C-alpha positions as CSV (number, residue, x, y, z in Angstrom):
1,X,104.3,80.9,67.8
2,X,102.1,79.4,70.5
3,X,100.0,82.5,70.7
4,X,99.5,82.4,66.9
5,X,98.0,79.0,66.4
6,X,101.3,77.2,66.3
7,X,101.4,75.6,69.9
8,X,102.3,72.1,68.7
9,X,105.1,73.5,66.5
10,X,106.4,75.6,69.3
11,X,106.3,72.6,71.7
12,X,108.2,70.5,69.1
13,X,110.9,73.1,68.7
14,X,111.5,73.4,72.4
15,X,111.6,69.5,72.7
16,X,114.2,69.5,69.8
17,X,116.3,72.0,71.7
18,X,116.1,70.1,74.8
19,X,117.2,66.9,73.1
20,X,120.3,68.6,71.9
21,X,121.0,70.1,75.3
22,X,120.5,66.7,77.0
23,X,122.6,64.9,74.4
24,X,125.6,67.4,74.9
25,X,127.0,65.7,78.0
26,X,130.5,65.8,79.0
27,X,132.4,64.1,81.7
28,X,133.4,67.5,83.2
29,X,130.4,68.9,84.8
30,X,130.5,72.2,86.7
31,X,128.9,72.4,90.0
32,X,125.3,71.7,89.4
33,X,122.3,71.9,91.7
34,X,120.4,68.7,92.2
35,X,116.6,68.8,91.7
36,X,116.2,67.9,95.4
37,X,117.7,71.2,96.5
38,X,115.8,73.1,93.7
39,X,112.4,72.0,95.1
40,X,113.1,73.2,98.7
41,X,110.7,76.1,98.3
42,X,107.8,73.6,97.3
43,X,108.7,71.6,100.5
44,X,108.3,74.7,102.6
45,X,105.0,75.8,100.9
46,X,103.6,72.2,101.2
47,X,104.1,72.4,105.1
48,X,103.0,76.0,105.4
49,X,100.2,76.1,103.0
50,X,99.0,72.5,102.4
51,X,96.4,72.0,99.5
52,X,97.9,71.9,96.0
53,X,101.4,72.5,97.5
54,X,101.2,69.5,99.6
55,X,99.9,67.4,96.7
56,X,102.6,68.7,94.3
57,X,105.2,68.2,97.1
58,X,104.2,64.5,97.4
59,X,104.4,64.1,93.7
60,X,107.9,65.5,93.5
61,X,109.1,63.4,96.6
62,X,107.9,60.3,94.6
63,X,109.8,61.5,91.4
64,X,112.9,62.4,93.2
65,X,113.0,59.0,95.1
66,X,113.1,57.1,91.8
67,X,114.8,59.3,89.1
68,X,115.1,58.3,85.5
69,X,117.4,59.5,82.7
70,X,119.6,61.8,84.8
71,X,121.3,64.5,82.8
72,X,122.4,68.2,83.0
73,X,119.3,70.2,82.9
74,X,118.6,73.6,81.4
75,X,116.1,74.3,84.3
76,X,114.0,77.0,82.7
77,X,113.2,75.8,79.3
78,X,110.1,77.6,77.9
79,X,108.9,79.7,75.0
80,X,110.7,82.8,76.1
81,X,114.0,81.1,76.5
82,X,114.2,79.4,73.2
83,X,115.2,81.9,70.5
84,X,115.6,81.7,66.6
85,X,119.1,82.3,65.9
86,X,118.8,82.2,62.1
87,X,121.4,80.1,60.5
88,X,122.4,78.7,64.0
89,X,118.8,77.4,64.5
90,X,116.9,77.5,67.7
91,X,119.0,78.2,70.8
92,X,118.1,78.0,74.5
93,X,119.2,81.0,76.7
94,X,119.4,81.5,80.5
95,X,120.3,78.1,81.8
96,X,120.1,77.4,85.6
97,X,122.7,74.7,85.9
98,X,120.7,71.8,87.4
99,X,121.2,68.1,87.3
100,X,118.3,65.7,87.5
101,X,115.7,63.7,85.6
102,X,115.4,64.7,81.9
103,X,111.5,65.0,82.1
104,X,111.8,67.9,84.5
105,X,113.0,70.2,81.6
106,X,109.8,69.7,79.7
107,X,107.3,70.7,82.5
108,X,107.7,74.4,82.2
109,X,106.5,74.4,78.6
110,X,103.0,73.7,80.0
111,X,103.0,76.8,82.2
112,X,103.8,79.1,79.3
113,X,103.6,81.4,77.3
114,X,100.8,83.1,79.3
115,X,98.0,82.5,81.6
116,X,95.3,82.4,78.8
117,X,97.1,79.9,76.8
118,X,98.5,77.8,79.5
119,X,95.0,77.3,81.2
120,X,92.9,77.1,78.0
121,X,90.5,74.1,78.0
122,X,92.3,71.0,76.5
123,X,95.6,72.5,76.1
124,X,97.4,70.7,78.8
125,X,96.3,67.2,77.5
126,X,97.1,68.2,73.8
127,X,100.5,69.5,74.6
128,X,101.4,66.6,77.0
129,X,100.6,64.2,74.1
130,X,102.9,66.3,71.7
131,X,105.8,66.6,74.2
132,X,105.7,63.0,75.3
133,X,105.7,61.8,71.8
134,X,108.5,64.1,70.6
135,X,110.7,63.8,73.8
136,X,110.0,60.0,74.2
137,X,108.5,60.5,77.7
138,X,105.9,58.5,79.5
139,X,102.7,60.6,79.7
140,X,101.9,60.1,83.3
141,X,105.5,60.9,84.4
142,X,105.5,64.0,82.4
143,X,102.2,65.1,83.9
144,X,103.8,64.4,87.4
145,X,106.7,66.7,86.4
146,X,104.3,69.4,85.4
147,X,102.4,69.3,88.6
148,X,105.7,69.4,90.6
149,X,107.2,72.2,88.5
150,X,103.9,74.2,88.6
151,X,103.7,73.8,92.4
152,X,107.3,75.0,92.7
153,X,106.7,78.0,90.4
154,X,103.7,78.9,92.5
155,X,105.8,78.8,95.7
156,X,108.4,80.9,94.1
157,X,105.7,83.6,93.0
158,X,104.2,83.7,96.5
159,X,107.7,83.9,98.1
160,X,108.4,87.0,95.9
161,X,105.1,88.6,96.8
162,X,103.7,87.8,93.3
163,X,100.7,86.3,91.8
164,X,100.6,82.6,91.4
165,X,97.3,82.1,89.5
166,X,98.8,80.6,86.4
167,X,101.1,78.1,88.2
168,X,98.4,77.0,90.6
169,X,95.9,76.5,87.9
170,X,98.3,74.4,85.8
171,X,99.3,72.4,89.0
172,X,95.6,71.6,89.6
173,X,95.2,70.6,86.0
174,X,98.1,68.4,86.1
175,X,97.3,66.9,89.4
176,X,93.8,66.1,88.2
177,X,95.0,64.6,84.9
178,X,97.5,62.3,86.9
179,X,94.4,61.0,88.8
180,X,92.4,60.4,85.6
181,X,95.1,59.0,83.5
């Protein structure tokens, strides 16, 4: 959908799926990984590589120091992990089993569905506005989660010997937007 001119609609659908997931809380929670553990790779990259990694690491440290709206998280919510199940509606697949601030689950939307769209001029600001409105998130805090998530994603790509171009570009865009906003 996002690649076919329906980026706003795709973001709204993902936000609606996230809202259902976040609302479906039970008292019995399986062993869940806290976001502080999940971000270990970014902490290591910040120390080893500096630059964007250090900036994103500082942002996530601030976010984790004062969490808001702690829920069970999907952990990898993006265009490829939300599928149209016909009569059942839109469903999320491939959950990671995390616990942490609700805003985290929306950040990966901005790194997807591909490099061209994720880094297209004006897209970050447009989709942050859409997501913040639909999900009821504060714009600056969402941008901070985008910078943190993109920094973590870049660190993972490099750990795996892959290419981190998209994640690094989105991290820089988000960091710049947090300074402007």
